[in-house]
N, C-alpha and C positions, 0 to 999 in steps of 0.2 A: 369484420370482427364483431361478434355478438356481445350483448351486455354480460352474459354469463362467463365470458372469457376474459373479463377485466382483471382477474387475479393473475393473469400472465403479464401484467404491466407493473413491474416492481417500482418503476419511477412514480406512477400514480399513487401506489400504496404508501411510498415514503413521503410523498407530498401531503397525503391525508394525515399521516401520523405526525408530521412536523408542525410545530406551532412556533414561528419565529418570535412572536410577542412574549410567549412564555419563556423562550430561551433567553431573550434579552432581559426579561423581568427577573429571572433567576440570577442573571449576570449582575444586574443592578443590586439585588439583595445581597450578593456576595461582595461586590466591589464598590458599591455606590455610597457607602456611608462617609460623611465628612467628619465623624468623630475622631479624636486622636487618642491614642493609647500609649502606654509606656513602651510597648514593643516597637521595634524599628520597622516601619512598613517597607515592603519590597517593591521596587519599581517594575512595572510590567505594562507596556503600552497595550491598550485594548486593540489597536489596529493589528498588531502582530498576533494577538490571541485569536481574533476573529479570522484572520488569514489562515492560520493553521487549522482552526475548526472547520472552515469551509473546505480545506484540502482533505481533511479526514472524512467528512461527509461525502465528498465527491469520490474518493478512492473506495470507500465502502460500497457506494452505489455501483461503481464500475466493476468491483470484484463480484458483487451479487449478480451482475448481468452477464458475467463470463460463463460460457458453457462448462458443464462438468467434464473433467478429463476422462477420456475413453479408456485409458490405461494408466497404471500407476508408474510414476517415475522412480527408478532405482535410487535408493538412499545411499549416501556416502558411508563407507564402512568406518568403524571406530579405529583409532590409532592404537599402537602397542600400549601406550600409557593408560588409555581408557580401559582396555582389556585387563590390564594389571589391576586397576582400581576395582573393577567389577568382581574379580576373584578375591580380593583382600578387603573389601568393604565390610563384610560381616565380621571379620576378625578385628578390624579397628573399632567397629561400633561397640563391641563387647568389652573394650578396655575400660577399666574402672574410672579413670579421670575423665573419659569422654562421656560415659553413661551418666555421670553425676552432674554434668552441665545442664543448664536450662535447655528446653527443647529448641529455642530459637538460635542458640549458639552451637549446637551439635554439628550441623553441616559444615561450618567453617573449620571446626576442630578436626572433623573426619578428613576433609580435604588436605589439611595441613599434615596430618599423620600419614596419609597415603603418599603425599609428595616426599616425605622423609624416607618412607620405605622404598620408594622408587630410586631415591638417590643412593641408598646403601646397597641396592640389589646388585648382585654380581652379573658379569657378562653372560654366564650360562643361564641364569634365571631370566634375564631379559631376552635371551635368544628365543625362548619359547614363544613369547608374546610378539616379538618382531617377525618371526616366521608366520604366525597366525595372521597378523595384520597384513603381511605381504600377500598371503593367499586370499584374504577377504578383498583386498584391493584389486587383485587380478580378476576375481569373480565379478566385482563391481564394474570394472572396465568392460568385461565381456557383456554383462547385462546392459550397460549403457550403450555400447555399440549396437547391440541387437535392438534396443529401444529406438535409437535414432534411425536405424535402417527400416524398421517397420512403421515409423511415424511419417506422416505426410508433412509438407512444409507448413500447412496450417496448424497441425498439432504442435510442431516445434515453436511456432510463433505464439501459440496459446500458452505453452509452458513458460516461455520467456516473459510474456506479458504478465502472467500471474505472479511470477517471482519478482519482477520489477515493482509491481503494484504493492505486494506485501512488504517489500523492503521500504518503499516510500511511505506506506502507512505506519510502519513501526517508527520510522524517523520522524514523522509528523507528530505522533503521540509523545515521543521523547521531547520534541520541541515545546509542546504544550506544558509538559511538566517543568521544563526549564523556564518558560515564561512565567508560570504561576509561582515558581520558587527558584530564582536565579542562584541561590546559595546551595542548591543541591549539588553534591559531588559529581564531577564529570565521570561518565562511564569510561572504564579503562580500555586501552587498545588490546586486541588479541595478539597472538604470536605472529600471525601472518602480517598484520599491519606494522608491528614492531620491526619485522624483517624488511618490509618495503621502506620504512623510514631509515633504517640503517644503510640501505642501498641508495638513498636519496632518489627513490623512484618517483615520488610525487613532484619533485622539482623539475623532472624531465618530461612532465606531461603524460598524456595517454600512452605514448610509446614506452616511456620508462616504466609505467605500471605493468604493461604487457610483458616487458622483458623481465621485470621482477617476479611476476606471477609464474612465468615459464621456469625461472631459476628456482623458485620455491618448490615447484613440483619435483625437481630433480634432487632435492636435498633428502638425505636419510634422516632417520629418527635421531641419531647421535648429533647431527649438525643442527637439527631443529631444537634440540634440548635447551640450549641457552635462552632462546626466545620463549619457549614454553615456560621455563622457570621465571623469567622476567614478567611474563603475562600473569602467572599465578600470584606473584608478589603484588603486582598492581591490583589484581582482583581482591586480594586480602585487604589491601589498604583502602580500596573503594568500599568494601563491605563494612569495615570499621568506621569509616567516615559516615556512611549511611546510617549505621546504628546510632552514632553520636548525634547525628542530625535529627533523627526521629525522637530521641530522648529529649533533646533541647527544645524541639517544637512542642512536644507534649507538656514539658515543664512550663514553658512560657504561656501556653494556652490556659493552664490552670491558675495563672496569676491574675487574670482579668475577670471582671464580673460577667454575669450572664448577659447583661445589657450591652457590654462592650465586646462580647465574644465574636459576633459576626464582623465587627470592625477589626478585631484582631486578626481575623483570617484574611484581611485585605492584602491583595497582591499588587495594588495600584497606589500610586501617589501622584498628586497633581504636579506635573512637570512645568507648568507655566505656559504650555503651548497646546492648543486644542488639537493640533494635528498629531501630536505625540501621544496624548493620553486624554481620555474623556471619561468622566464618571457620572455624567448627567443622563438620566433616563430618557429625556426628550431627545438628546443627541443620538443615543443608541437606537431609540425607536425610529428616528428618521432614516437610519441605515437598514431598517428591517426589509423594506421593499427591494433594495438592491441585493441584500443577502439572500432573500427568498428566490429571486430570479436566478442567482448564481447556483442555487441548489437544484433548480429545475434544469439540469444540464444532463443530456443523454449522449452516450457514445455507443454507437452500434457498428458492427462489422459484419458484412454479409455480401451476397452477390446481387448484382443488379438484375431484376427480373424483367423489366420493361425498358426498352430503349428510351433515354431521356427525351422529353418533348418540351418545346418552348412555346409559351403563350405570351405574346406582347401585351403591355398595358394599353388601354384605350387611348390615353393622351400621351403623346410623345413630344419632346422638345425638338424643334427644328434644328438640324445640324449636329445633334448629339446621337450617340449610339442607341440603337433600339433596345429598350429595357423591358424586362418582363420577369417571368418565373419559369425555371426549369423544373420539371417534375418527373419522377420515376418511382418504381417500386423496388423495395429491398427485402430480400429473404434472409432471415436470421434463424439460427437453431434455438430451440427451446427444449430443455431437458426436465423431465418430471418423473417422480417415482411415487406410486401409490403405497398406502400403508400395507405392509406385509410383503411387498415385492422386494426382490434382491437386486434387480437390474433397473437401470435408468431407461426411460422411453424418450426417444427423440422425435420431436415434431418441428414443423416449420411455421414461423410467424412472419406475416407480411406487413410491411410498413410503407406508407406513402411518404416520399421525401420531396420537399419543396425547397428549391435553392434560388434565391433572387439574384439577378445579375443581368448582364447584357447578352444579346443574341450571339455575339462572337466570343463568348467565354471559351478559352482554349480547351478546357477539359472536355467540353461537350462538342464544340464546333470541330475540333480535330479528332473527335471520337476516341479520346483517351479513356473516357468513361462511357461504356456502352453495355449492351445486354451481355451478361455473364461476367462482367468485371468485378473483381473482389475489391470493395471500397470500404473505407472507414468514414462514418458520418458523425459529426459532432454538432449538436444543436439542442433544441428544446422541444418537449413533447406538447402537442395540443390535441384536444379532443372535441369532436363535434357530433351532433345527432342528425341523422337524415330525416327529412320531412315526410317521406313516403312510408317507410317501415319503422321509423323510430330507433334504428340501430345506432350504436355508438362506434365511431371510427377514430383511430389514432393516426396522427400525422406528425412528422418531424419537420420543423422549420430549421433547415441546416445553416450553420454558421461557417462550417468548413467541411469540405469533401476531399478525401485523399484516396488516391488509387494505390492499393497494395500490390495488385498484379494486373497486367493489362488484359488478361483473359482468365477464365476459370481454370483452376489447377487441373491437370490431367487426372481423370478418374473421379472427379467430384460430380455428384449427382445434381441434377437441376433442382434449384430451390433449396440449397443447403449452404451453410456458412460456418466459419470458425473464427474465433476472435484472435487478434494479433496486433502488433504494432504496425502502424503505417510505414511502409518502406519508402514510399514516394508521396509527398503531399503537394497537391497542385494548387 
């Protein structure tokens, strides 16, 4: 890898942009004041906050490293109620009492009016939207089946991985909001979750949720309506609570002086135990090194290009297993698009992987991981410069290596890879 191709290493770019001291300094500026104010401080352990922040950084890093999808995934069609709302939204927006409301209160009023119109709609009026929704759903199922037939196993794994990571990222960001302000109203459940709870699906574990999901798919719009109405009511209650929370926060912030304002924003209070909460900058700074090392975490998925080779350490303990380092090359896909181009160009990046262990490590000794195997590697990136030509090389010091498939998927070209979740971790 030449020096000019370092832009292909997003992990290096992120590490160059990240300043842990600056991060913890800003954290101290926001949470580290010992001044007391009239406003009641909100407890939020720093350990939980940093844990979620590390999770967010790691998920964003993983998402940016995923290859771009080669084809668009079909989107789920709107329900009959959504189609009804689209047709009647302009009619409701022009109502006098809605148009006179402040801009921030109009969406809630519009949704309330649309829900009332749907309630009083006759069966003949609803039939039009029910039929259209059924046709759209049938078209969606056909497109989804075609998409799955044309997609390889790696493509499906990539889609599943991206969806799981996006959901985890959204959940981690919500957790950060909850830690910084535990009094924030809890997000309401949607109609699907309310249905599962009514069926006691969660109490029966994964099998109960699967059965509940299958039953939900068989329900018609009329059977789903009670849950949709309950979800809408919960949503309205949540929005009112959020509006009141924002108003109270803004009002309390105006009561303190400028000198106390940063302290008023405090989300932490000394709990009497250092392991639960710390507001001292020296304690936070001492955690910088471990935090930065956790950020330098890379997850790659690709095909093994060179059969793993074992090199023993010079000094071995007598009577103990021979220890050394297993090394192999890994091919991953890299997608790029120049300015003005409409299509993505795929190229292959090669990485040297080093995995420390014994000579009889099962995944290598039993040839579970060999040339052509699709593997997922988790570790940290290191860079070194050659003495002869001065080139910069990238290497991955692996912590975990998992075999996704024992051999390259049929039809996959040499030196290509796609991202997915490890099916089997050794």
